[in-house]
N, C-alpha and C positions, 0 to 999 in steps of 0.2 A: 555329596556327599564328594571330600578332595580325594587327592592322590595319598596323601600322607594318611587321614582315615581310613580309607581304603588297605594300606598296608598293615595298621594296627589290627584291624577285621582278619586278613588274611594270616598274621602274625599268632593272633590271639589263638585260629582255630588249627592253626598246624601242632600235631600234638609228638614229634619227635627233635628229636636234639634240645631239651627244656632249656639248659643252662644257655645256650650259643643264643636261644630265641629271647631267654631274657633278655640278654644284653642287645639286642634289636629291639624289645618295646623299652627298654630301659634308654637307647639311646635315640628312640623316635619320643617319646616323651620329653629330653631334655632338649632337642635341638627342632625346631616348627621347620626348621630349610633339613630338614635331612635324605631329603630325597631327590635335591638338587648337588649338583656337581659342583656346585659354589658354596658347602656345606665344609671346613677345611676341618673339622675333625672327623669324616666320615660322611660317609652318603649310599643309600639303598640303589642298587643295582638289579637287573631284572634279566635273567638268563635262561633260555632253553638248550636243550641236547637234543638235536635233530635224531630220531630215531628211524630205519625202518626195520620195524620187526618182522617183517616178511624174509627181507633176506638176512636178519641178522646182524644188523651193521649201524653205526653211527656217523654222521656227516661230523667231520671237525672242520673249525680254519685255522689256518696259521696267522696270528692276528700280527699286524702288519708294524707295530708299533713293540709288542712286545717278545717276537719270535718265536714264540710256544705254540703249539696245536690246542685249541680251547673249544667249548662249546658256543655258542652264539651266544650274545649278550653285550650290554651297556648300559648308557645311563638314561633313567628315564627323563623325558619331555613334557613340556608343559600341554601339548596334544595327549598324555597318555591317562585316561578315566580310572586305570586300575593297573594293579602290578599285573595282573596276568594279559591284559594287555599290550602293555611294554612289552615285554618277555616275548610275545606272540609278534609285534613287529620290528624286536630286534632278532630274529630268529627268521622272519621274511625275507628283511633287507639284507641278512650276513649270509643268509643259503642262496637268496635268490628264489627260492622256489614260494610260487602261489600254493594256497593252500592249506598250507601244515592247520593241525589241529593241535591243541595242548590236550597231553593224558591228564582224564579227567582225576580230581580227589585231591587239587590244589599242589601247592609246591610239594616239591622231591627231597631237597634239601637246604641246608643254608652252608654258606661259605665264609669266612669273612675273613680278608688276606692281607696284609699292607698292599698300600701304593706310596710313590713316589709324590714328596711335597709339593703343591702346600696343600693336597690333602692327606688325611694317614688312613683312610682304610676305606675297604669296599666291603660293603654287608651285602652281599649278592642274595639273592632269593632266586632258588634255583629250580624249572620245570623241565619238563619232558615234551617235545613237538614232536607229533606224527606224521610224518613223509605220505605224502599218496602214493598210489600205486605210481609206477613209471613217473616219480620225481627227476628231475634235470637241474642241478646247483649251477650258479653264475654266480662266479667273485665279483662280490664289490669291492669298494673301494678303499675296507677299511680290512680287506686280507691278502696277503700273499696268494694264498693257496686256501683250497678246498677240496677234502679227499673223506671218501667213504673207507670207514675202516671197519673188518669184522671186530664183534665185542674181545676175542682174545687177541687182539693185535692195540687194543687200545695202550695198555700198561706200557708195551712200549717204545711210546712213542708222546705219551702225556703226563701231565702231573699226577700225583693219588687224588688231586680234588676233583680232577675230570675222572677219573678210575669210581672213585667212591658212589660220583654222582651215575655213570652210567650203571654201575650195583644197582643203585636204590630204583633207579628207571627198569631196570633188568626185572628186579623183585615185582614191579607192581605191572608189567606187560599180561 
């Protein structure tokens, strides 16, 4: 099964955000290259909010290019067999934390946002990754900084998409 086929299955099984889910499925149907950065009409990305539920906090990255505090995530790569694999790979690479596990139940949210030309949209499939006990983060080349934030601190530093992802994740914990 291709990564494209996996994305279609994941989205068909996702039961929330019905209208946005339809936009994603229509985009995949219209664009065989929708999984790749080269798709100028927009492409799917995979991200994961790294959570330490025992300590009531999330790990955010200060994105090097955007200058915003965000969850870990990015573009799918040819070696990714599934969206979940892409999200987990991105979370591990950007957080530097080995042993992350995705919260069961598939994606937590979808977030479609505009990006600069030549592409038009990121259609982000958002997961949550649980940090193992005693996890220590390590800054990657893609980040200016990494920082743990208590749940009630996130709204002061991150945009509404990150806040919604955190709230949806907390509802599943």
